[in-house]
C-alpha positions in Angstrom: 343.9 308.0 58.3 341.3 310.4 60.1 338.3 308.2 59.1 340.0 305.0 60.2 341.1 306.3 63.4 337.5 307.8 64.3 335.9 304.3 63.4 338.5 302.5 65.4 338.0 304.8 68.5 334.3 304.3 68.0 334.6 300.5 68.0 336.9 300.5 71.1 334.9 302.8 73.0 331.5 300.3 72.3 333.8 297.5 73.4 334.8 299.5 76.4 331.4 299.9 77.2 330.5 296.3 77.1 333.4 295.4 79.2 332.8 298.2 82.0 330.7 296.3 84.4 333.0 293.2 84.5 336.0 295.4 84.8 334.2 297.8 87.5 333.5 294.4 89.4 337.1 293.3 89.3 338.4 296.5 90.3 335.6 296.8 93.3 336.8 293.4 94.5 340.4 294.1 94.4 339.9 297.4 96.4 337.8 295.8 99.0 340.0 292.8 99.5 343.2 294.9 99.6 341.5 297.0 102.2 340.8 294.1 104.3 344.2 293.0 104.0 346.0 296.4 105.0 343.6 296.4 108.0 343.4 292.7 109.1 347.0 291.6 108.7 349.0 294.1 110.4 346.1 294.1 113.4 346.6 290.5 113.9 350.4 291.0 114.2 349.9 293.8 116.7 347.3 291.7 118.7 349.8 288.7 118.9 352.5 291.0 119.9 350.6 292.6 122.5 348.9 289.3 124.0 352.6 287.7 123.9 354.1 290.5 126.0 351.5 290.7 128.5 351.0 286.7 128.8 354.8 286.2 128.9 355.6 289.7 130.4 358.5 290.3 128.0 359.6 293.4 125.9 358.7 294.6 122.7 362.1 293.7 121.6 361.8 290.3 123.2 358.4 289.8 121.3 360.0 290.9 118.0 362.7 288.5 118.5 359.9 285.9 118.9 357.9 287.1 115.9 359.9 289.1 113.9 359.7 292.7 112.8 356.7 293.4 110.6 357.2 294.6 106.8 354.7 295.3 104.1 356.0 292.0 102.5 353.8 290.3 104.9 350.8 292.1 103.7 351.7 291.2 100.1 352.1 287.9 100.5 348.5 287.4 101.8 345.5 286.1 99.9 343.9 289.3 100.6 346.4 290.7 97.8 347.3 287.8 95.7 343.6 286.4 95.2 342.4 289.7 93.7 345.5 289.8 91.6 345.2 286.4 90.3 341.5 286.9 90.0 342.1 289.9 87.8 344.6 288.0 85.4 342.4 285.0 85.3 339.1 286.8 84.7 340.5 289.2 81.8 342.1 285.7 80.4 338.7 284.3 80.3 336.9 287.5 79.0 339.4 287.4 76.0 337.4 284.2 74.9 334.2 285.7 75.8 334.8 289.1 73.9 334.6 286.8 70.5 332.3 284.1 71.2 329.7 286.0 72.9 329.0 287.8 69.4 327.8 284.4 68.2 325.5 283.7 71.2 321.9 283.5 70.6 319.6 283.2 67.5 320.0 286.6 66.3 323.8 286.6 66.2 325.4 290.1 66.8 328.4 288.9 64.9 326.9 289.2 61.6 326.0 292.9 62.2 329.2 293.6 63.6 330.9 291.9 60.4 328.6 294.1 58.0 329.8 297.7 59.4 331.4 299.6 56.7 334.9 299.6 58.3 337.9 297.1 57.8 337.4 294.3 59.7 340.5 294.3 61.4 339.4 297.2 63.3 337.1 294.8 65.2 340.1 292.7 66.1 342.2 295.6 67.0 339.4 296.9 69.3 339.1 293.9 71.2 342.5 293.8 71.7 343.0 297.2 72.9 340.0 296.9 75.4 341.8 293.8 76.7 344.8 296.0 77.4 342.7 299.0 78.8 341.5 296.7 81.3 345.0 295.3 82.2 346.4 298.9 82.5 343.4 300.0 84.6 343.7 297.2 86.9 347.1 297.8 87.3 346.9 301.6 87.7 344.4 300.8 90.7 346.6 298.4 92.1 349.5 300.8 92.4 347.1 303.4 94.1 345.8 300.9 96.4 349.3 299.4 97.1 350.5 303.3 98.1 347.5 303.8 100.4 347.7 300.6 101.7 351.6 301.1 102.9 350.5 304.2 104.5 347.5 302.2 106.4 349.9 299.6 107.5 352.5 302.2 108.7 349.7 303.9 110.9 348.7 300.4 112.6 352.3 298.8 113.2 354.3 300.9 115.7 357.3 302.1 113.9 359.8 300.2 116.2 358.0 297.1 115.1 358.3 297.7 111.4 361.2 296.2 109.5 361.9 299.5 107.8 361.2 298.0 104.3 360.0 300.5 101.7 357.0 299.7 99.3 359.4 299.3 96.5 361.6 297.0 98.4 358.4 294.8 99.4 357.3 294.7 95.6 361.0 294.2 94.4 361.2 291.0 96.1 357.9 289.7 95.6 357.5 286.9 92.7 354.0 288.2 91.5 354.0 292.0 91.7 357.5 292.2 90.3 356.2 291.1 87.0 352.8 292.7 86.8 353.6 295.9 88.3 356.1 298.3 86.6 358.6 298.2 89.5 361.3 296.5 87.3 361.1 297.7 83.6 362.6 294.5 82.3 360.2 291.9 84.0 357.2 294.4 83.5 357.9 294.9 79.7 358.9 291.0 79.3 355.4 290.1 80.8 353.7 292.5 78.5 355.6 291.4 75.3 354.8 287.8 76.4 351.1 288.9 77.2 350.7 290.8 74.0 351.8 287.8 72.0 349.8 285.3 73.9 346.6 287.4 73.2 347.2 287.5 69.4 347.8 283.8 69.5 344.4 283.1 71.3 342.6 285.4 69.1 343.8 283.6 66.2 343.1 280.2 67.7 339.5 281.7 68.2 339.1 282.7 64.7 340.3 279.4 63.3 337.6 277.7 65.3 335.2 280.1 64.2 336.2 279.9 60.6 336.5 276.2 60.3 334.4 274.7 63.2 335.7 271.4 64.7 338.6 271.2 62.3 339.3 274.7 63.1 339.5 273.8 66.8 342.0 271.2 65.9 344.0 273.7 63.7 343.9 276.4 66.3 345.0 273.8 69.2 348.0 272.5 66.9 348.9 276.2 65.9 349.0 277.1 69.9 351.4 274.3 70.6 353.6 275.1 67.8 353.9 278.4 68.7 354.6 277.8 72.6 357.4 275.2 71.2 358.8 277.9 69.1 358.9 280.5 71.7 360.2 278.1 74.2 363.0 276.9 71.8 365.7 279.3 72.8 365.3 278.2 76.7 366.3 274.7 75.6 368.8 275.4 73.2 371.9 275.1 75.4 370.7 271.5 76.3 370.4 270.8 72.5 373.8 271.8 71.6 375.1 270.2 75.0 376.9 273.5 75.7 375.7 275.6 78.6 378.5 278.6 77.5 377.9 278.7 73.8 375.2 281.4 74.0 375.3 284.4 76.1 372.1 285.0 78.2 371.4 288.2 76.3 371.8 286.3 73.1 369.3 284.1 74.2 366.9 286.8 75.1 367.4 288.5 71.8 366.3 285.3 70.2 363.4 284.9 72.3 362.3 288.5 71.2 362.8 288.0 67.4 360.7 284.6 67.6 358.0 286.3 69.7 357.7 289.2 67.3 357.6 286.6 64.5 354.8 284.8 66.3 352.8 287.9 66.9 353.2 289.2 63.3 352.3 285.6 61.9 349.4 285.8 64.1 348.0 289.0 63.1 348.5 287.8 59.1 346.8 285.0 59.8 343.8 286.5 61.9 343.5 289.1 59.2 343.2 286.5 56.4 340.4 284.7 58.2 338.6 287.9 59.0 338.7 288.9 55.5 338.1 285.4 53.4 337.0 283.0 55.6 334.4 284.2 58.4 331.4 284.9 55.9 328.3 286.4 56.7 
């Protein structure tokens, strides 16, 4: 077990080194765009308020009645925060494909040397999966730090009387994106991560099917992906199928979804193990 963990950690460290430049770029872009949003958005609001009070000769209260008070939600709803969050999600999704296919790029494909390592081949699978999640949680951690600092910046720029009084947690709790990707609500956060983990396992299986059987494998992979989506979504449409919206409790539907997602994840792991050990040859 000690040797197994050591080799797994070495492979993970190797993959982490390969993703480091890409990850640092994502983190840098996130922090830079966030910082612009924390400064530009409240300053634009303050400028608009001051201009309105000067040109119309009205009080601050009348200006607030005209434009409304400012909250941190106004910042989180701008592209300065939404764009880097979306970029991070889509970037890591694309990297999840690249992390496998780059091994076969070039004439002297690195995949053959990787597969010849004297370690269980599933360690290669796990190391790639771990690295993706290390990158995901790194982005989440940086985003949390960024939002915490940003809230202080916004509070320093906008006069207290012009602020709505909404806290950082309240602003994130009503945000459709950050509620899911940040640990604001444990239910939504764990649900999103469970779905994400299952998706990654299915995606890796689809890639390995294509690598094992070429064009035939691509068709099999697409079919497998479609079937898993239909199975995972089945409980959502179950009340429609039985024509009774009160036959199942919401908790029962959720429990069925969890069971099916677990089955899909385990099945994907078993298929991937079989493909790596039996079908992908050197």
